[in-house]
C-alpha positions as CSV (number, residue, x, y, z in Angstrom):
1,X,238.8,49.5,238.5
2,X,236.0,46.8,238.8
3,X,232.4,46.7,239.9
4,X,233.7,45.0,242.8
5,X,231.4,45.9,246.0
6,X,233.8,45.2,248.9
7,X,237.1,46.0,249.2
8,X,240.2,45.3,251.8
9,X,242.9,47.8,251.3
10,X,246.0,47.8,252.9
11,X,248.2,51.2,253.6
12,X,251.5,49.9,252.5
13,X,254.3,52.3,253.9
14,X,256.8,49.7,253.2
15,X,258.2,50.3,256.9
16,X,258.6,47.3,259.0
17,X,255.0,46.9,260.3
18,X,253.2,47.0,256.8
19,X,256.1,44.7,255.5
20,X,255.3,42.5,258.3
21,X,251.5,42.4,257.4
22,X,251.9,42.4,253.6
23,X,254.3,39.1,254.1
24,X,252.0,37.7,256.7
25,X,249.0,37.9,254.3
26,X,251.7,36.0,251.4
27,X,252.4,33.4,254.0
28,X,248.5,32.6,254.9
29,X,248.6,34.0,258.3
30,X,246.4,36.9,257.6
31,X,243.7,37.2,255.2
32,X,244.9,39.0,252.0
33,X,244.0,42.4,251.0
34,X,242.7,43.0,247.5
35,X,245.1,45.6,246.9
36,X,247.9,47.7,248.8
37,X,248.6,51.5,248.6
38,X,252.1,52.9,248.6
39,X,251.8,57.2,248.8
40,X,255.4,58.5,247.8
41,X,256.3,61.5,249.0
42,X,259.2,61.0,246.5
43,X,261.5,61.7,249.5
44,X,262.3,58.2,251.0
45,X,265.7,56.9,250.7
46,X,267.0,55.1,248.0
47,X,266.5,51.7,250.4
48,X,263.1,51.9,251.0
49,X,262.2,52.0,247.1
50,X,264.9,49.0,246.8
51,X,262.6,47.4,249.2
52,X,259.2,48.1,247.9
53,X,260.5,46.6,244.0
54,X,261.1,43.7,246.0
55,X,258.0,43.6,247.6
56,X,256.4,43.8,244.2
57,X,258.3,40.9,243.2
58,X,256.5,38.9,245.9
59,X,253.5,37.8,244.3
60,X,251.5,39.1,247.2
61,X,248.4,41.6,246.8
62,X,248.9,44.1,244.0
63,X,250.9,47.5,244.8
64,X,249.3,50.5,243.8
65,X,251.4,53.7,244.1
66,X,250.6,57.3,243.6
67,X,251.8,60.6,244.7
68,X,250.6,64.5,245.5
69,X,254.2,65.7,244.3
70,X,257.9,65.8,245.4
71,X,257.5,67.1,249.2
72,X,260.4,68.9,249.7
73,X,260.2,71.2,246.5
74,X,256.4,71.7,247.4
75,X,257.6,72.8,250.5
76,X,259.8,75.3,249.6
77,X,257.6,76.6,246.7
78,X,254.4,77.1,249.0
79,X,252.2,74.4,247.1
80,X,251.0,72.4,250.3
81,X,247.4,71.6,249.5
82,X,245.9,74.1,252.5
83,X,247.8,77.1,251.4
84,X,249.2,77.9,255.1
85,X,252.2,80.1,255.5
86,X,254.1,77.6,257.6
87,X,256.0,74.5,256.6
88,X,254.0,71.7,256.3
89,X,256.6,69.2,258.0
90,X,257.0,69.5,261.8
91,X,260.1,71.6,261.7
92,X,262.1,72.6,264.7
93,X,261.8,76.6,265.1
94,X,264.2,78.7,267.5
95,X,264.8,82.5,267.5
96,X,268.4,81.5,267.9
97,X,270.5,79.3,266.4
98,X,271.0,76.3,269.1
99,X,268.3,78.1,271.0
100,X,265.3,76.2,272.6
101,X,262.9,74.5,270.4
102,X,259.5,74.8,269.2
103,X,257.6,73.0,266.7
104,X,255.3,73.6,263.8
105,X,252.5,72.0,262.9
106,X,252.7,68.6,260.9
107,X,250.6,68.5,257.9
108,X,252.6,66.1,255.7
109,X,250.9,62.9,256.4
110,X,247.8,64.1,255.9
111,X,248.4,65.8,252.5
112,X,251.0,63.3,250.9
113,X,250.1,60.1,252.7
114,X,246.5,59.9,253.9
115,X,245.0,62.1,251.3
116,X,246.9,60.4,248.4
117,X,245.4,56.9,249.6
118,X,242.1,58.0,249.8
119,X,242.2,59.5,246.5
120,X,243.4,56.0,244.9
121,X,240.4,54.6,246.6
122,X,237.8,56.9,245.4
123,X,239.1,57.5,241.6
124,X,240.8,54.1,240.9
125,X,239.1,51.3,242.8
126,X,235.6,52.8,242.8
127,X,235.5,54.9,239.7
128,X,234.3,57.9,241.3
129,X,234.6,61.5,240.4
130,X,235.3,64.4,242.1
131,X,232.8,64.7,244.9
132,X,230.5,61.9,243.7
133,X,229.7,60.0,246.7
134,X,230.8,56.3,247.4
135,X,227.6,53.9,246.1
136,X,225.3,52.6,249.2
137,X,226.4,49.2,248.4
138,X,230.3,49.5,248.7
139,X,232.2,48.9,251.8
140,X,235.7,49.8,252.3
141,X,237.8,48.1,254.8
142,X,241.5,50.0,255.0
143,X,244.1,48.3,257.2
144,X,246.6,50.1,258.8
145,X,250.2,48.9,260.2
146,X,250.3,50.4,263.7
147,X,251.6,47.9,266.1
148,X,250.4,47.0,269.6
149,X,253.1,49.8,271.0
150,X,251.5,52.5,268.8
151,X,247.9,52.2,270.6
152,X,247.3,56.0,270.4
153,X,248.2,56.2,266.7
154,X,245.7,53.1,266.1
155,X,243.0,55.1,268.5
156,X,243.4,58.4,266.4
157,X,243.1,56.6,263.0
158,X,240.1,54.8,264.4
159,X,238.4,58.3,265.6
160,X,239.3,60.3,262.6
161,X,237.6,57.4,260.1
162,X,234.6,56.9,262.2
163,X,234.0,60.8,262.5
164,X,234.5,61.7,259.0
165,X,234.2,58.8,256.8
166,X,230.9,57.4,257.2
167,X,229.4,53.6,257.8
168,X,230.9,52.5,254.5
169,X,234.5,53.1,255.5
170,X,236.3,51.0,258.3
171,X,239.2,50.6,259.6
172,X,241.1,47.2,261.0
173,X,244.8,47.2,262.9
174,X,245.8,43.2,261.8
175,X,248.5,43.4,264.5
176,X,246.1,44.1,267.1
177,X,244.3,41.1,266.4
178,X,244.1,38.4,268.8
179,X,245.8,35.7,266.8
180,X,248.5,38.1,265.5
181,X,249.4,40.5,268.6
182,X,252.7,42.0,267.5
183,X,254.9,44.9,268.7
184,X,257.6,46.6,266.0
185,X,259.8,44.2,267.6
186,X,257.8,41.6,267.2
187,X,257.5,42.4,263.2
188,X,261.3,42.7,262.9
189,X,261.8,39.6,264.6
190,X,258.9,37.9,262.0
191,X,260.8,39.2,258.9
192,X,264.5,37.9,259.5
193,X,264.7,34.9,257.3
194,X,261.9,35.8,255.2
195,X,263.5,39.2,253.8
196,X,267.0,39.1,252.3
197,X,267.8,42.4,253.6
198,X,267.0,44.9,256.4
199,X,263.6,46.5,256.0
200,X,264.2,50.2,256.4
201,X,262.1,52.5,258.3
202,X,259.6,54.6,255.8
203,X,260.1,58.3,256.5
204,X,261.3,61.0,254.1
205,X,265.0,61.6,254.1
206,X,264.4,65.3,256.3
207,X,261.9,64.0,258.6
208,X,262.6,65.9,261.8
209,X,261.7,62.9,263.9
210,X,264.9,61.2,263.5
211,X,267.3,60.0,266.4
212,X,271.1,61.1,265.7
213,X,271.9,57.6,265.2
214,X,269.4,57.6,262.3
215,X,271.1,61.1,261.2
216,X,274.5,59.2,261.1
217,X,272.9,56.3,259.3
218,X,271.8,58.5,256.5
219,X,274.9,60.5,256.4
220,X,277.1,57.4,256.3
221,X,275.5,54.9,254.4
222,X,273.1,57.0,251.8
223,X,275.0,60.2,250.8
224,X,272.8,61.2,248.2
225,X,269.6,61.4,250.7
226,X,272.0,63.0,253.3
227,X,272.7,65.9,250.4
228,X,269.1,66.2,249.8
229,X,268.0,66.4,253.5
230,X,271.0,69.0,254.0
231,X,269.4,71.3,250.8
232,X,265.7,71.3,252.3
233,X,266.9,72.0,255.2
234,X,268.9,74.8,254.2
235,X,266.3,75.7,252.1
236,X,264.0,76.1,254.8
237,X,265.5,79.4,256.0
238,X,265.7,81.3,252.8
239,X,264.5,84.7,253.2
240,X,260.9,84.6,251.6
241,X,260.2,81.3,250.9
242,X,256.3,80.4,251.8
243,X,257.5,77.8,254.5
244,X,259.1,80.8,256.6
245,X,257.0,83.4,255.6
246,X,255.4,85.5,259.0
247,X,257.4,83.5,261.2
248,X,259.7,85.2,263.5
249,X,262.2,82.3,264.2
250,X,264.1,80.0,261.8
251,X,263.1,76.4,260.8
252,X,265.4,73.3,261.4
253,X,265.0,69.5,260.8
254,X,267.3,68.9,263.6
255,X,265.9,69.5,266.9
256,X,269.5,71.2,267.9
257,X,268.0,74.3,265.7
258,X,271.2,74.5,263.7
259,X,272.2,73.5,260.0
260,X,271.8,69.8,259.5
261,X,275.5,69.6,258.2
262,X,276.7,71.5,261.5
263,X,275.2,69.6,264.0
264,X,277.1,67.3,266.2
265,X,275.5,63.9,265.6
266,X,276.9,62.2,268.8
267,X,275.2,59.3,268.5
268,X,272.0,59.0,271.6
């Protein structure tokens, strides 16, 4: 993009924590990033895309958007980047409907979020070609929106980058700074009055890590996204698709291991 040597980059999920960081940058409470990057699975609920458009209108750091493809379609078609035979989302598994649940590996974050952001950094910011090394004088500081109630996630991210990315690539967690020190609840409180709508949770419409209350909210308030979640859930059990090839158990997006549109969603 430019010949800039040092980059301060925000991973923008457009959820509560990363939105708080972005708004605090606008308010001058956190050092601004040079750029924010939104990795789009193309499967977020409509409220997330509406919120992202609102963020873009606020005059903060420029937001770059990129995608590796439509996750649900790629999942069913078997196009995940590693060529594995199981679902790239952490789907629940059971030998019988409604039975005890296991879970498949979670690859979606790595393939459709982390890798997408890193590709934007390498290709669009640094102008590198495939496999080209980062210039020795370049410095990259990547900011993550983990809050103080997520120390394990922050620690895992730091370890990953320290082990794999080299000394030129560092990570930071602004919400852990002593002058900030904010939990998810603190972030939501901070955003009240600053954002004219409720900041949505950023997650694919069929993400298995939903509570029953979240499934009910999706069903009752975003019928289009609910229908998409039901569609992908049903597709996971279609005979012969890559996602379930070689598996002895059926796949479900709800932990109850029943078709999503048949689950009793008594709010938990």
